[in-house]
C-alpha positions, 0 to 999 in steps of 0.5 A: 435087351440086347445080349451085348446089354446084359452082359454089361450089366451082368459085368456091373452088379458083380462088384462095388462100383462106389468104392475105389479098389486096389488094382491086383483086386480091379484085374481080379474083377475084371476077369471074372465078368462074363465072355465075349466072343473076342478078345477084348482091350482092356485100357488104363484111363487117368483123368488129371490134376491139370489143364494140358491145353494149356502150354505148361501143362501139357503132358504126352509122352511114351512107355515100353508095356512090359508084357505089350498090348496083345494087337498088332501094330500097322506101322506106316514109315515115312521117309526115302533113300537108305532108310526105306530098307532098314524099315521094311527090314523092322517089320513096317507094314507101308513105307514111301515117301511122297507117294506115299503122302498125297495117299495119306492126303486122299483119305486113307488112314488103315494103319495105326502109327507114323514114323517120319525120318526128319527130312521129311518133315516138310511134307509130311507138314502138310498132312496134319488137318489128316493127323493131327485130329486122330493122333497120329502125326509124328512127333520127336517128343515121342519118338516118331520123327527120328533117323532111327526109324527100324528101333523105332519100328521095332519098339512099337511092335514090341509094345510101346505106346504113346499117352498125351492128354486129351485135345478136348478135356485137357486133363483125360490121359488114357491108352490099352495095357493089355487084352483080357486073355492076359495072364492078371501079373502081366496087365499089372506090371503093364498097368505099372509101367503105364501108371510110372510114367504117366507120373514121371510126365508131370507137368512141374506146375501141376498143384495140388492132387494129380491123379483124381481118378484111375478108372480100368475097363475093357473093351465092352466092360463096366468102368472098375475105379482103381485107388490112384494112392495105393496104386502109387504105393 
């Protein structure tokens, strides 16, 4: 058994996996796991009582995490004219127009987020097959199609994350809420902000139990079941 597997087993044996715990207890358990050689990301995964593949049950949105994600987000802005300088000054990693689009068409994907100004969407549309499956296609609903490119870049760098129902299952949504090195309070506050955004995005036609299961996990650790009712309270 390799070291990675031993660490996973050791972590899994440190808590009771049969019953959900409060968010505070879940974070405490997570931070008690064996330390890895790198700062693992922490993720919150929601299993929802919806079918996001249905048009009236789609779930998509953004949330500003009060303590950020701890990750340096690589941002591409597709725009032209005066907005090029605005995007660059805001801290975008790559800014361009048709040449940037052509570069992506050829397979360049060294980025985490794409923001586009509305006047470029006619050309950006051709990237659907490249960006769509990766969840990177700019969308007005998530603020990634906008003329306020500078503001969008600054918010993303500061900790704005996008969430959406999983394309395959249609009822799962997940996102990063920080790093294991974060203080417990910071992870808890980020998790509560993310949960509030998920609750606000609930499709109006959704009936019955909305959050059916909630899992807190790190990059290489086992999942910890969080009690959704305790978190909502």
